[in-house]
MIKEBA-184808 format. One line per field, with one value per residue: residue number from 1; x, y, z of N, C-alpha, C in turn. Coordinates in Angstrom, 1 decimal. Atoms other than C-alpha are relative to their C-alpha. Example, Ala and Ser with C-alpha at 12.3 -4.5 7.8 and 13.67 -1.06 7.14 Angstrom:
! residues 2
drenba: 1	2
n_x: 0.9	-0.9
n_y: -1.2	-1.1
n_z: 0.0	0.0
ca_x: 12.3	13.7
ca_y: -4.5	-1.1
ca_z: 7.8	7.1
c_x: 0.9	-0.8
c_y: 1.2	1.1
c_z: 0.0	0.8
***
This chain:
! residues 285
drenba: 1	2	3	4	5	6	7	8	9	10	11	12	13	14	15	16	17	18	19	20	21	22	23	24	25	26	27	28	29	30	31	32	33	34	35	36	37	38	39	40	41	42	43	44	45	46	47	48	49	50	51	52	53	54	55	56	57	58	59	60	61	62	63	64	65	66	67	68	69	70	71	72	73	74	75	76	77	78	79	80	81	82	83	84	85	86	87	88	89	90	91	92	93	94	95	96	97	98	99	100	101	102	103	104	105	106	107	108	109	110	111	112	113	114	115	116	117	118	119	120	121	122	123	124	125	126	127	128	129	130	131	132	133	134	135	136	137	138	139	140	141	142	143	144	145	146	147	148	149	150	151	152	153	154	155	156	157	158	159	160	161	162	163	164	165	166	167	168	169	170	171	172	173	174	175	176	177	178	179	180	181	182	183	184	185	186	187	188	189	190	191	192	193	194	195	196	197	198	199	200	201	202	203	204	205	206	207	208	209	210	211	212	213	214	215	216	217	218	219	220	221	222	223	224	225	226	227	228	229	230	231	232	233	234	235	236	237	238	239	240	241	242	243	244	245	246	247	248	249	250	251	252	253	254	255	256	257	258	259	260	261	262	263	264	265	266	267	268	269	270	271	272	273	274	275	276	277	278	279	280	281	282	283	284	285
n_x: 0.4	-0.5	1.0	-0.8	0.6	-0.7	-0.5	0.5	1.1	0.1	1.0	0.3	-1.4	0.5	-1.2	-0.9	-0.4	-1.5	-0.9	-0.5	0.4	0.8	0.8	1.1	1.0	0.0	1.6	0.6	1.5	1.2	0.2	-1.3	-1.0	-1.2	0.3	-1.1	0.2	-1.3	0.7	-0.5	-0.1	1.5	-0.3	0.4	-1.4	0.5	1.4	0.4	1.6	-0.8	1.1	0.9	1.2	0.5	-1.1	0.8	-0.8	-1.3	-0.2	-1.5	-0.8	-0.8	-0.9	1.1	0.2	1.0	1.6	0.1	2.0	0.8	1.1	0.9	0.2	-0.8	-1.8	-1.7	-1.1	-0.9	-0.1	-0.5	0.4	-0.8	-0.1	1.1	-0.3	1.3	-0.7	-0.2	1.4	0.4	0.9	1.1	0.6	1.1	-0.3	-1.7	0.5	-1.2	-1.3	-0.6	-0.7	-0.3	0.2	-1.7	0.0	0.2	1.1	1.6	1.2	1.0	1.4	0.3	1.5	0.1	-1.5	-1.3	-0.9	-0.3	-0.7	-2.5	-0.3	-0.5	0.6	0.2	1.4	0.4	1.1	1.8	0.6	0.9	1.0	0.7	0.0	-1.5	-0.2	0.3	-0.2	-0.6	-0.6	-1.2	-0.9	-0.6	-0.9	0.0	-0.5	1.7	1.4	1.9	0.2	1.7	0.9	0.6	-0.9	-1.5	-1.2	-1.3	-1.5	-1.2	-1.5	-1.0	0.7	1.2	0.5	1.3	-0.2	1.2	0.3	1.6	1.0	0.8	0.7	-0.4	-0.2	0.2	0.0	-1.2	-0.1	-1.3	-0.8	-1.1	-0.9	0.1	-0.6	-1.2	0.8	0.8	1.0	-0.2	1.9	1.4	1.0	0.7	1.1	1.8	0.2	-1.1	-1.1	0.2	-1.4	0.0	-1.5	-0.7	-1.6	1.4	0.8	1.2	0.3	0.2	1.2	0.9	0.4	1.1	-0.5	-0.1	0.9	-0.1	-1.2	-1.2	-0.8	-1.6	-0.3	-1.1	-0.4	-0.6	-0.1	-0.1	1.1	1.3	0.6	1.0	0.7	1.4	0.2	0.0	-1.4	-0.1	-0.8	0.5	-0.9	1.0	-0.6	0.4	-0.4	0.6	0.7	1.5	0.6	0.1	0.1	0.0	-0.1	-1.0	0.0	1.7	-0.6	1.9	-0.1	-0.6	-1.0	-0.3	-1.0	-0.3	-1.0	0.2	-1.5	-1.1	0.0	1.1	0.5	0.2	1.1	-0.2	1.7	-0.3	1.9	0.4	-0.9	-1.1	-0.4	-0.4	-1.0	0.0	-0.1	1.3	-0.3
n_y: 0.9	1.6	0.6	1.3	0.6	1.5	0.9	1.4	0.3	-0.2	0.1	-1.6	-0.7	-0.8	-1.0	-1.2	-0.4	-0.9	0.1	-1.3	-1.3	-0.1	1.0	1.8	0.5	1.7	0.7	1.2	0.9	1.1	1.4	0.7	-0.5	-1.5	-0.6	-1.2	-0.4	-1.6	-0.2	-0.5	0.1	0.2	1.7	0.7	1.1	1.0	0.1	1.7	0.7	0.3	1.2	-0.2	-1.3	-2.1	-0.8	-0.6	-0.9	0.0	-1.3	0.6	0.1	-0.7	-0.1	-0.1	1.0	1.7	0.3	0.8	0.7	1.0	0.4	0.6	1.5	-0.1	0.1	-0.7	-0.1	-0.8	0.2	-1.2	-0.3	0.0	1.4	0.8	0.8	-0.5	-0.1	0.2	0.6	-0.4	0.0	-0.5	0.6	-1.0	-0.7	-0.9	-1.4	-1.3	0.8	-0.5	-0.6	-1.8	-0.6	-0.5	1.2	0.9	0.7	-0.2	0.1	1.9	0.0	1.8	0.0	-1.5	0.1	-0.8	0.3	-1.1	0.9	-0.9	1.3	1.0	1.4	0.7	0.0	-1.3	-0.8	0.0	-1.1	0.3	-0.8	-0.3	0.2	-0.6	-1.2	-0.7	-0.9	-0.3	-0.7	-0.6	-2.1	-0.7	-0.3	1.4	0.1	0.6	0.4	-0.1	1.1	0.3	0.6	-0.6	-1.4	0.1	-0.3	-0.8	0.8	-0.4	1.2	-0.1	0.5	0.7	-0.3	-0.6	-1.4	0.2	0.7	-0.9	1.2	-0.6	-1.0	-0.1	0.1	1.4	1.1	-0.6	0.8	0.3	-1.3	0.0	-0.9	-1.0	0.0	-0.3	1.1	-1.0	-0.7	1.2	-0.3	1.1	0.5	0.7	0.2	-1.0	-0.5	-1.5	-0.4	-1.1	-0.4	0.4	0.2	1.0	0.4	0.1	-0.3	-1.2	-0.1	-2.1	-0.8	1.3	-0.1	1.5	0.0	1.1	1.6	1.7	0.2	-0.5	0.6	-0.5	-0.6	-0.1	-1.3	-0.3	-1.4	-0.1	1.1	0.9	0.4	0.7	1.2	0.1	1.7	0.0	-0.1	-0.6	-0.9	-1.5	-0.6	-1.4	-0.1	-0.1	-0.5	0.9	0.0	-1.3	0.7	-0.8	1.2	0.0	1.2	-0.3	0.3	1.6	1.0	0.8	1.5	0.5	-0.1	0.8	-0.5	-1.4	0.1	-1.7	0.2	-0.4	-1.5	-0.8	-0.6	0.7	1.4	0.8	0.7	1.3	-0.2	1.8	-0.1	-0.4	-0.7	-1.2	-0.3	-0.6	-0.6	0.3	-1.6
n_z: -0.2	0.3	-0.2	-0.3	0.5	-0.4	1.3	-0.4	-0.6	-1.2	-0.5	-0.6	-1.3	-1.6	-0.8	1.0	-0.9	-0.2	-0.8	-0.2	1.2	1.6	1.5	0.1	-0.1	0.4	-0.4	0.2	0.0	-0.6	0.8	-1.1	0.6	-0.8	1.5	0.0	1.2	-0.3	0.6	1.0	1.6	0.1	0.4	-0.9	-1.1	-0.6	0.4	-0.4	-1.0	-1.7	-0.2	0.8	-1.4	0.5	-1.1	-0.6	-1.0	0.5	-0.3	1.1	-0.6	-0.5	1.3	1.6	1.1	-0.2	-0.3	-0.9	0.6	-1.1	1.1	-0.5	-0.2	-0.7	0.3	-0.1	0.5	-0.4	1.2	0.1	0.8	0.6	0.8	-0.7	-1.2	-1.4	-1.6	-0.8	-0.1	-1.2	-0.5	-1.4	-0.3	0.4	1.1	-0.4	0.6	-0.3	-1.0	0.2	0.1	-0.2	0.5	-0.1	-0.8	-0.1	-0.6	0.9	-0.1	0.6	-0.4	0.5	-0.7	-1.2	-0.4	0.7	-0.5	0.6	0.2	0.0	1.4	-0.5	0.5	-1.1	-0.8	-0.3	-1.3	0.1	-1.3	0.5	-0.7	-0.6	0.9	0.7	0.4	1.7	0.7	-1.2	0.5	-0.3	1.0	1.2	-0.8	-0.4	-1.2	-0.9	0.7	0.1	0.2	0.1	0.5	-0.2	-0.9	1.2	-0.8	0.8	-0.8	-0.2	-0.2	-0.1	-1.1	-0.1	-1.0	0.3	-0.8	-0.8	0.6	0.1	0.2	1.5	0.0	0.7	0.9	0.5	0.8	1.3	0.7	0.7	-0.7	0.6	-0.8	0.4	0.2	-1.1	-1.1	-1.3	-0.6	0.2	0.3	0.4	1.4	-0.5	1.1	0.2	0.8	-1.2	0.0	-1.0	-0.2	-2.0	-0.5	0.2	-1.4	-1.0	-0.1	0.4	0.6	0.7	1.1	0.9	2.0	0.9	1.4	0.5	-1.0	0.0	-1.0	0.2	0.1	0.4	-0.3	0.7	0.2	0.7	-0.7	-1.5	0.3	-0.5	1.6	-0.5	0.8	-0.7	0.8	1.3	1.0	0.3	-0.2	-0.1	-0.4	-0.1	-0.2	-1.2	-1.3	-1.3	-1.3	0.7	0.6	1.2	1.2	2.1	0.3	0.3	1.2	-1.0	1.1	0.6	0.3	-0.8	-0.2	-0.9	-0.3	0.5	-1.2	0.3	-0.3	-0.6	-0.3	-0.2	0.9	0.8	-0.8	0.7	-0.1	0.6	0.6	-0.2	1.0	0.2	-1.3	0.5	-0.4	0.2	-0.8	-1.1	0.1
ca_x: 15.0	16.6	14.2	16.0	13.8	13.5	15.6	13.2	10.7	11.5	8.5	7.4	10.1	9.6	12.8	14.8	18.3	21.3	24.6	27.0	27.8	25.4	25.9	24.2	20.6	19.8	16.1	14.5	11.6	8.6	9.9	13.3	15.7	18.1	18.8	21.8	22.2	25.2	23.1	25.5	25.5	22.1	24.4	22.8	25.8	24.0	21.0	20.2	17.2	18.7	15.4	12.2	9.8	8.9	12.2	10.9	14.3	17.7	19.9	24.1	26.8	29.1	31.8	28.9	30.4	27.6	23.8	22.1	18.3	15.6	12.9	9.8	11.1	13.1	16.6	19.7	21.5	24.7	25.8	28.5	27.8	31.1	31.4	28.1	29.5	27.5	29.1	27.2	23.2	21.1	18.6	15.4	12.7	10.1	10.2	13.6	11.3	13.9	17.4	18.8	22.2	24.0	24.7	28.5	29.9	29.7	26.4	22.7	19.7	17.6	14.0	12.7	9.1	9.1	13.1	15.9	18.8	21.7	24.4	29.2	30.5	32.1	29.5	29.6	26.6	24.0	21.8	18.7	16.1	12.4	10.0	6.0	4.7	6.3	8.3	7.1	9.4	12.9	15.4	18.6	19.6	21.5	24.4	24.0	24.3	20.4	17.0	13.7	11.7	7.6	5.9	2.8	5.2	7.6	10.8	13.8	17.0	20.4	23.4	26.1	24.2	21.7	19.6	15.7	15.8	12.1	9.3	5.7	2.6	-0.6	-2.0	0.8	0.7	-2.1	-1.7	2.2	3.1	6.7	9.2	11.7	14.7	14.9	18.2	20.2	18.4	16.7	13.7	11.9	7.8	5.4	3.1	0.3	-2.6	-5.3	-3.1	-1.1	1.6	3.0	6.5	8.1	11.7	14.3	16.1	12.4	9.9	8.0	5.5	5.5	2.9	0.6	0.2	-3.1	-1.5	-3.6	-7.0	-5.4	-2.4	1.3	3.1	6.6	8.5	11.8	13.5	14.9	16.7	14.6	11.8	8.7	8.5	5.1	3.9	0.3	-1.1	-2.8	0.4	0.0	2.8	3.2	6.6	5.8	8.1	7.9	8.6	8.9	7.9	6.1	2.8	3.4	3.1	4.1	2.9	5.8	4.9	1.7	3.2	-0.6	1.4	1.3	4.6	6.0	8.6	11.2	14.5	16.0	19.8	22.8	22.9	19.2	18.2	17.9	14.6	14.9	11.0	10.2	6.5	6.0	8.7	10.7	12.9	12.8	15.7	14.3	15.5	13.5	13.9
ca_y: 6.3	2.6	-0.2	-3.9	-6.9	-10.5	-13.3	-16.4	-17.8	-16.0	-15.6	-12.0	-9.9	-9.6	-8.2	-5.4	-4.9	-2.3	-3.6	-1.0	0.8	1.0	-0.9	-3.9	-4.7	-8.0	-9.4	-11.9	-14.4	-15.8	-19.1	-19.4	-17.3	-14.5	-12.2	-9.5	-6.9	-4.4	-1.4	0.8	-1.2	-3.0	-7.2	-9.3	-10.9	-13.1	-15.3	-18.8	-20.6	-21.4	-23.5	-24.4	-21.9	-18.5	-16.5	-14.1	-11.8	-10.5	-8.3	-8.3	-8.6	-6.4	-6.6	-6.5	-10.3	-12.4	-12.7	-13.7	-14.7	-15.9	-18.2	-19.7	-22.9	-22.3	-21.4	-19.1	-18.7	-17.2	-17.1	-15.6	-13.7	-13.4	-17.8	-18.8	-20.2	-21.8	-20.0	-20.9	-22.8	-23.0	-23.7	-22.7	-24.0	-21.2	-19.4	-16.6	-13.3	-10.6	-10.8	-7.1	-5.9	-3.2	-0.5	-0.1	-3.4	-6.3	-7.8	-8.8	-9.5	-12.8	-12.7	-16.4	-16.7	-14.8	-14.9	-12.4	-13.5	-11.5	-12.5	-11.3	-12.5	-15.0	-17.0	-17.5	-18.6	-15.6	-13.7	-14.3	-11.9	-13.3	-11.4	-12.0	-12.4	-13.1	-11.0	-8.7	-6.6	-5.5	-2.8	-1.3	2.9	4.3	4.3	0.3	1.0	0.2	-1.9	-1.2	-4.3	-5.2	-7.4	-7.2	-4.4	-2.8	-2.0	-0.3	-2.4	-1.6	-3.7	-2.5	-2.8	-5.4	-4.2	-2.7	0.9	0.9	-0.9	1.4	-1.6	-1.3	1.5	3.1	2.2	-0.3	-3.3	-2.0	-3.9	-2.6	0.2	2.2	4.2	8.1	8.8	10.2	7.6	10.4	9.8	5.7	5.3	2.8	1.4	0.0	-1.7	0.5	2.2	5.1	6.3	7.1	9.1	8.5	9.8	6.7	7.3	7.8	7.0	10.0	10.1	13.6	13.0	10.3	10.4	9.0	7.5	4.5	2.0	-1.3	-2.5	-0.8	-3.5	-2.1	0.8	2.5	6.1	7.4	11.2	12.7	10.5	8.3	5.2	3.1	-0.1	-1.2	-5.2	-3.3	-3.1	0.4	2.8	6.2	8.5	11.3	14.0	13.9	16.4	13.7	16.1	19.0	17.6	18.4	15.9	16.1	13.6	13.7	10.9	7.4	4.9	3.5	0.3	-2.8	-2.5	-5.8	-4.5	-1.4	-0.7	3.1	3.3	3.8	7.3	7.3	9.0	6.7	3.5	0.9	-1.2	-4.5	-4.7	-8.6	-8.4	-6.1	-3.7	0.4	2.5	6.3	9.2	9.4	12.9
ca_z: -26.1	-26.6	-27.2	-26.6	-28.8	-26.3	-28.0	-29.1	-27.3	-24.4	-21.2	-20.2	-18.0	-14.2	-13.2	-14.6	-13.0	-13.7	-13.4	-11.8	-14.0	-16.1	-19.6	-18.8	-18.5	-17.1	-17.3	-15.8	-17.3	-16.6	-18.1	-15.9	-18.6	-17.6	-20.8	-20.9	-22.6	-23.4	-23.6	-25.7	-28.6	-27.9	-28.5	-26.2	-23.7	-22.1	-23.0	-20.8	-19.7	-15.7	-15.2	-16.1	-13.2	-13.2	-12.0	-9.4	-8.6	-10.1	-9.2	-9.8	-7.9	-6.6	-9.4	-12.0	-13.3	-11.7	-11.6	-8.6	-9.6	-7.1	-8.6	-7.9	-7.2	-4.0	-6.0	-5.3	-8.1	-8.5	-12.3	-14.1	-16.9	-19.0	-19.6	-17.7	-15.0	-12.5	-8.8	-6.9	-6.5	-3.4	-2.2	0.6	2.2	0.1	-3.1	-3.3	-3.4	-3.1	-3.3	-3.0	-3.0	-0.8	-2.0	-0.6	1.2	0.4	1.5	0.3	1.3	0.4	0.8	1.8	3.0	6.7	6.8	5.5	5.2	5.1	3.5	3.3	-0.4	1.8	1.4	5.4	7.7	7.1	9.8	9.8	10.9	10.8	11.2	11.9	8.5	5.2	4.0	0.4	-0.3	1.2	0.2	0.8	1.7	-0.1	2.8	2.6	6.1	7.0	5.2	5.1	4.9	4.2	5.6	7.6	9.1	7.7	10.3	9.2	10.3	11.3	10.0	11.5	15.3	14.1	16.0	14.8	14.7	14.9	13.0	11.6	12.3	10.4	13.1	11.0	7.8	6.7	4.6	2.6	0.0	-1.2	-0.1	-1.6	-0.2	-1.3	-3.0	-0.3	2.1	4.5	3.7	3.1	0.7	1.1	-1.5	0.0	-1.3	-1.1	-3.7	-1.4	-1.1	2.5	2.9	6.4	8.3	7.0	10.7	12.9	11.2	11.2	8.8	6.4	3.6	2.0	-2.1	-3.8	-7.2	-7.8	-6.8	-7.1	-4.5	-4.8	-6.1	-7.5	-5.6	-7.3	-6.2	-8.8	-9.0	-8.9	-9.7	-7.7	-10.3	-9.0	-10.5	-9.5	-9.8	-13.1	-14.5	-14.8	-14.6	-12.8	-12.9	-10.0	-9.0	-4.9	-2.2	0.6	3.4	1.4	0.1	-3.4	-6.5	-10.8	-12.5	-14.4	-17.0	-16.6	-19.3	-21.9	-21.8	-19.6	-17.8	-15.9	-14.9	-14.2	-12.5	-12.6	-13.4	-11.2	-11.1	-10.7	-13.9	-16.3	-15.8	-17.8	-18.3	-19.2	-21.6	-22.5	-25.6	-25.2	-22.6	-22.9	-22.0	-21.8	-19.4	-16.0	-15.9
c_x: 0.7	-0.6	0.6	-1.3	0.3	0.3	-1.3	-1.2	-0.2	-1.4	0.5	0.9	-0.7	0.6	0.7	1.0	1.6	1.4	0.5	0.1	-0.4	-0.4	-0.2	-1.2	-0.5	-1.4	-0.5	-1.3	-0.9	0.5	1.1	0.9	0.4	0.3	1.0	0.4	1.3	-0.7	0.5	-0.3	-1.2	0.4	-1.0	1.3	-0.2	-1.1	0.0	-1.2	0.3	-1.1	-1.3	-1.3	0.3	1.5	-0.4	1.1	1.3	0.4	2.5	0.9	1.1	1.3	-0.8	0.9	-0.2	-0.9	-0.2	-1.6	-0.7	-1.0	-0.7	-0.2	0.8	1.5	0.4	0.5	0.8	0.8	0.9	0.2	1.6	0.3	-1.4	0.4	-0.7	1.3	-0.6	-2.2	-0.9	-1.5	-1.5	-1.2	-1.5	0.4	1.0	-1.3	0.9	1.0	0.3	1.4	0.7	0.9	2.1	0.0	-0.8	-1.5	-1.0	-0.6	-0.2	-1.3	-1.4	-1.2	0.3	1.5	0.9	0.9	1.2	0.9	1.8	0.0	0.7	-1.0	-0.7	-1.0	-0.5	-0.6	-0.5	-0.7	-1.7	-0.9	-1.6	-1.4	0.7	0.0	-0.5	1.8	1.7	1.0	1.0	0.2	0.9	1.8	0.6	-0.1	-1.5	-1.1	-1.0	-0.7	-1.4	-0.5	-0.9	0.0	0.8	0.8	1.1	1.3	1.2	1.5	0.6	-0.1	0.0	-0.4	-2.0	0.4	-1.7	-1.0	-1.6	-1.0	-1.4	-1.6	0.4	0.4	-1.1	0.0	0.6	0.5	1.3	0.3	1.4	1.1	-0.4	1.8	1.9	-0.5	-0.9	-1.2	-0.7	-1.7	-0.5	-0.7	-0.7	-1.1	-1.0	0.9	0.4	1.0	0.7	1.9	0.6	1.4	0.5	0.6	-1.5	-1.2	-1.2	-1.1	-0.6	-1.8	0.1	-0.6	-1.1	0.1	-1.2	-1.1	0.3	1.1	1.4	0.8	2.1	-0.1	1.4	-0.1	0.9	1.2	-0.8	-0.9	-0.4	-0.2	-0.9	-0.3	-1.1	0.1	-0.8	0.0	0.5	1.1	0.1	1.6	-0.5	1.3	-0.5	0.6	-0.5	-0.8	-0.9	-1.5	-0.4	0.4	-0.3	-0.9	1.1	-0.8	-1.4	0.5	-1.1	0.5	-0.1	1.6	-0.2	0.7	1.3	0.9	0.9	2.0	1.2	-0.4	-1.8	-1.3	-0.3	-1.2	0.0	-2.4	-0.8	-2.1	0.4	1.0	0.9	0.0	0.6	0.6	0.6	0.3	-1.3	-0.5	-1.6
c_y: -1.3	-1.1	-1.2	-0.6	-1.7	-1.0	-1.1	0.2	0.7	0.3	1.5	-0.3	0.0	0.4	0.4	0.1	0.2	-0.9	1.1	1.2	0.0	0.0	-0.7	0.3	-1.0	0.0	-1.6	-0.4	-0.2	-1.6	-0.7	0.1	1.6	0.3	1.2	0.6	1.6	1.5	0.7	-0.4	-0.2	-1.3	0.6	-0.8	-1.3	-1.1	-1.7	-0.2	-1.0	-1.1	0.1	0.3	1.1	0.2	1.2	1.1	0.6	0.9	-0.4	0.4	0.7	1.0	0.4	-1.3	-0.6	1.0	-0.2	0.1	-0.8	-0.9	-1.0	-1.2	-0.2	0.1	0.9	-0.2	0.7	-0.7	1.1	0.3	-0.1	-2.2	-0.5	-1.0	-0.2	0.2	-0.5	-0.8	-0.4	0.1	0.0	-0.6	0.8	0.6	1.5	1.1	1.2	-0.3	2.3	0.0	1.2	0.9	0.3	-0.9	-0.9	-1.5	0.5	-0.6	-0.6	-0.2	-0.9	0.2	0.9	0.6	0.7	-0.4	0.3	-0.5	0.7	-0.6	-1.1	-1.0	-0.7	-0.4	1.1	-0.2	-0.5	0.4	-0.8	0.1	-0.9	-0.9	0.1	0.9	0.7	1.0	0.5	1.3	0.7	1.9	0.0	-0.2	-1.2	-0.5	-0.8	-0.9	0.8	-1.7	-0.5	-1.1	-0.1	1.6	0.3	0.6	0.5	-0.7	0.5	-0.9	-0.1	-0.8	-0.9	-0.2	0.7	1.5	0.2	-1.1	1.0	-2.2	1.2	1.2	1.3	-0.2	-1.7	0.1	0.8	-0.8	0.5	1.7	-0.2	1.3	1.8	0.3	0.2	-0.4	0.7	-0.7	-1.7	0.9	-1.1	-0.2	-0.6	-0.3	0.6	1.3	1.3	-0.3	0.5	-0.1	-0.1	0.0	-1.6	0.1	0.1	-0.8	0.7	0.1	1.7	0.5	-1.4	0.9	-0.8	-0.2	-0.9	-1.0	-1.5	0.4	0.5	-0.7	0.5	1.2	0.3	1.7	0.2	2.1	0.5	0.0	-1.0	-0.7	-1.2	-1.0	-0.9	-1.6	0.4	-0.3	1.7	0.6	1.1	1.1	1.3	0.7	0.8	1.7	-0.7	0.6	1.3	-0.9	0.6	-0.6	0.3	-1.3	0.2	-1.3	-1.6	-0.7	-1.2	-1.0	-1.2	-0.3	-1.7	0.0	1.3	0.0	1.6	-0.4	0.6	1.0	0.7	1.1	-0.1	-1.4	-0.9	-1.0	-1.2	-0.2	-1.8	-0.5	0.4	0.9	1.3	0.5	1.8	1.0	0.3	0.9	1.1
c_z: -0.8	0.3	-0.5	-0.5	1.2	-0.6	-0.3	0.3	1.4	1.4	-0.1	1.0	0.9	1.4	-0.4	1.7	-1.2	0.5	0.4	-0.1	-0.7	-1.4	-0.1	0.7	0.0	0.2	0.3	-0.3	0.3	0.2	0.1	-0.7	-0.1	-1.4	0.5	-1.2	0.2	-0.4	-0.8	-1.5	0.0	0.3	1.2	0.6	-0.4	-0.4	0.5	1.0	2.1	0.1	-0.1	1.4	-0.2	1.1	1.0	-0.1	-0.9	0.4	-0.6	1.0	0.2	-0.9	-1.5	-0.4	0.6	-0.2	1.0	-0.6	1.3	-0.9	1.0	0.7	1.1	0.1	0.0	-1.2	-0.6	-2.0	-0.9	-1.7	-1.2	-1.3	0.1	0.8	1.0	1.6	0.3	-0.2	1.5	0.2	1.7	0.0	-0.8	-1.5	0.6	-0.6	-0.6	0.0	-0.7	0.3	0.5	-0.7	-0.4	1.0	-0.8	0.2	-0.5	0.7	-0.8	0.7	-0.2	0.7	1.5	0.1	-0.6	0.1	-0.3	-0.1	-0.5	-1.8	0.5	0.4	1.7	0.7	-0.1	1.0	-1.0	0.8	-0.7	0.4	-0.5	-1.5	-1.1	-0.8	-1.8	-0.1	0.3	-0.9	0.7	0.0	-0.6	0.2	-0.2	1.7	0.5	-1.5	0.7	-0.8	0.7	0.3	0.3	0.4	-1.0	1.2	-1.0	1.0	0.2	-0.3	1.1	1.9	0.1	1.0	-0.8	0.1	-0.5	-1.3	-0.1	0.3	-1.0	1.0	-1.1	-1.4	-0.8	-0.8	-1.3	-0.9	-0.5	0.7	-0.8	0.6	-1.2	-0.9	0.8	1.1	1.3	-0.2	-0.7	-1.1	0.3	-0.3	1.4	-0.9	0.0	-1.8	0.6	0.2	1.3	-0.2	1.7	0.3	-0.9	1.5	1.5	-0.4	0.0	-1.4	-0.3	-1.2	-0.8	-1.9	-0.4	-1.2	-0.5	0.6	0.4	0.7	-0.9	-0.3	-0.1	0.7	-1.1	0.4	-0.5	0.1	-1.3	0.6	0.8	-1.2	1.4	-1.4	0.9	-0.7	-1.6	-0.8	-0.7	1.1	0.6	-0.1	0.5	0.5	1.2	0.7	1.0	0.8	-0.4	-0.5	-1.3	-1.1	-1.1	0.7	-1.1	-1.5	0.5	-1.4	-0.3	0.7	0.9	0.4	0.9	0.4	0.0	1.0	-0.5	-0.4	1.1	0.7	-0.2	-1.9	-2.1	0.2	-1.6	0.3	-0.7	-0.7	-0.1	-1.0	-0.4	1.5	-0.8	0.5	-0.1	1.6	0.6	0.5	-0.7
***
């Protein structure tokens, strides 16, 4: 396991993201600071306080040269890691809750209020998908052709055909909060306010299994290889080795300390976790 300490007086980590090549890990902090470590050496290669309000989300551009960050003050920021050049700063009418870059292709999603904006790398006028309530989470399928989003409902959207594939209402999922795809893109995991996780077919929406993981709201989900990681509202994190289409789950690890954020490596085999003042990287198996 590798451990990296946050420099200086940085605030708590709120989001983590691996670079596409798996060599760098980025952290967004609650005081508006963004930090990047070179994992093999442990060296801090970028550290800057970008804003004076809370950052909410962070991801990398496809080439791994820039960070895209969203904040509580309604700002999306694109910044180059090499020299700190500000590439873009864009204001929205609500906090930028989630940014998600497509694993293939050059599209990325920005969740703001009730709207999901879908951009390409040319920053042309984005496609806007407006939901019935504020967007809580959004996740690309591994192929990059579809994404799943959570508002009061859960829906899967086909990007190429520009249409909704299916929608799961409160009849299907009670109080959804978070969503993640498994590594082959066949199944979708949905975390709920009651601490359960439901596994659905990514193409049809058919429900296969339901697991009770916590007594608290599942605020964040991500699927590695092979484990599914879940973080609840009490900052308790667990790793589960699940069979999506059969009711069989093994608790691989329960993290004893308070966890603020986590992210799987690009190949899903390692996991980075963030506590108050440090980042830990370990095997996800």
